[in-house]
C-alpha positions, -999 to +999 in steps of 0.1 A: -261-313-017-272-310-053-286-275-046-252-264-031-234-279-061-257-260-085-253-227-067-215-231-065-214-240-102-234-209-112-212-187-090-181-200-106-195-196-141-205-160-133-171-153-119-154-167-151-177-146-173-169-115-152-131-122-155-133-127-193-155-096-197-131-075-177-102-087-198-122-080-229-129-045-216-091-039-215-086-054-249-111-031-266-098-001-247-064-008-262-078-009-297-095+024-291-063+040-279-041+023-305-041+051-332-029+077-307-003+054-293+010+044-327+015+081-336+033+087-304+055+057-309+064+066-344+074+101-332+097+085-307+112+062-332+118+091-356+137+109-329+159+077-324+144+070-290+132+034-297+148+001-290+171+002-321+188+033-307+204+011-280+224-009-305+219-046-312+239-059-282+224-035-256+189-042-269+196-079-264+209-073-229+177-053-221+155-082-232+176-108-214+170-089-181+134-077-186+115-099-211+136-126-229+106-137-250+094-102-259+099-107-297+080-140-297+051-137-273+018-119-278+018-100-245+018-129-220+046-150-208+045-170-176+072-196-183+105-180-193+130-181-165+135-147-149+108-130-168+082-129-140+045-125-147+046-090-162+059-086-198+071-054-213+038-050-230+019-055-198+042-030-180+035-005-207-003-012-205-002-003-168+011+031-176-009+040-207-041+022-201-049+030-164-053+062-145-047+043-113-036+007-116-049-016-088-031-049-083-052-080-082-083-076-104-065-049-123-042-076-137-070-090-157-077-058-176-039-052-179-035-085-197-065-077-220-050-043-227-016-059-235-032-083-259-050-054-276-017-035-280+000-065-295-027-069-320-023-033-333+012-021-326+045-035-337+071-047-313+092-017-322+064+007-314+056-010-281+093-009-271+096+028-279+066+036-257+078+014-229+113+030-229+097+065-229+073+058-200+097+038-177+100+051-141+137+053-136+141+066-101+160+096-087+183+115-110+206+144-102+176+168-102+148+146-090+126+118-102+130+108-138+106+091-162+121+077-195+151+055-201+168+079-225+161+109-202+177+091-173+208+082-193+213+118-203+205+132-168+228+109-149+256+100-173+254+129-198+249+107-229+224+085-247+222+048-236+242+037-266+271+060-257+276+054-220+300+029-204+290-008-201+288-007-163+266+025-165+243+008-189+240-024-169+232-003-138+203+013-157+189-021-163+194-029-127+171-002-114+142-011-135+129-038-111+125-012-083+133+024-093+128+038-058+151+013-042+183+024-060+202+056-068+220+056-102+254+072-105+264+066-069+282+040-049+249+023-040+260-011-028+227-028-034+227-014-069+263-026-075+253-061-063+223-063-087+244-049-115+269-076-110+242-102-112+230-087-144+265-087-158+268-124-152+234-130-167+239-112-199+274-128-203+258-162-201+276-172-169+244-179-150+207-183-154+176-175-133+162-203-112+127-201-125+101-177-141+097-160-107+134-153-102+133-117-112+158-108-085+183-132-102+191-154-072+204-178-097+231-153-106+242-145-070+278-154-063 
């Protein structure tokens, strides 16, 4: 029995060391990439393609839907209602830190990479990169990457200039870009947009951290 306990303990210890090591691998990769990412982010911000370009209220709405504690956390948040287990920074990490992201073990390196980004980049820089790399789904001429590009392609104007319902529908597709079609009478999209409208208006709240589909805001 003691031998089994010892072997099990060693196995658990090695597993934990491996997990920590893999996370650290992502962290140091982010540090290595940070200079290039900072320059890219600063270019986007200079072109008015960062979070501030949305305007104060629409930026607030974006965070309420996607990552309410974005301005406070350091890349990880598993408690805020509706936030889910993937923060904006982790979402960005998956796109700029991986050639091919694999769920499961890849989450460990993703978290490490996110912590690395948070240690070097400002929130403004992280948000600019995130908006620029977002998969937005099908536009009038095919698949679109980039929040601002989708707004221009589908509604003919920057996110700060489009109608409120159009903007909220853009927030609605972020959870599953391939599921919805912006700029159409997509009933599933209309339903999620209505939930988001209630959420950002303060008329409802998510049921728990995992309530990313906003069941707490269903009518």
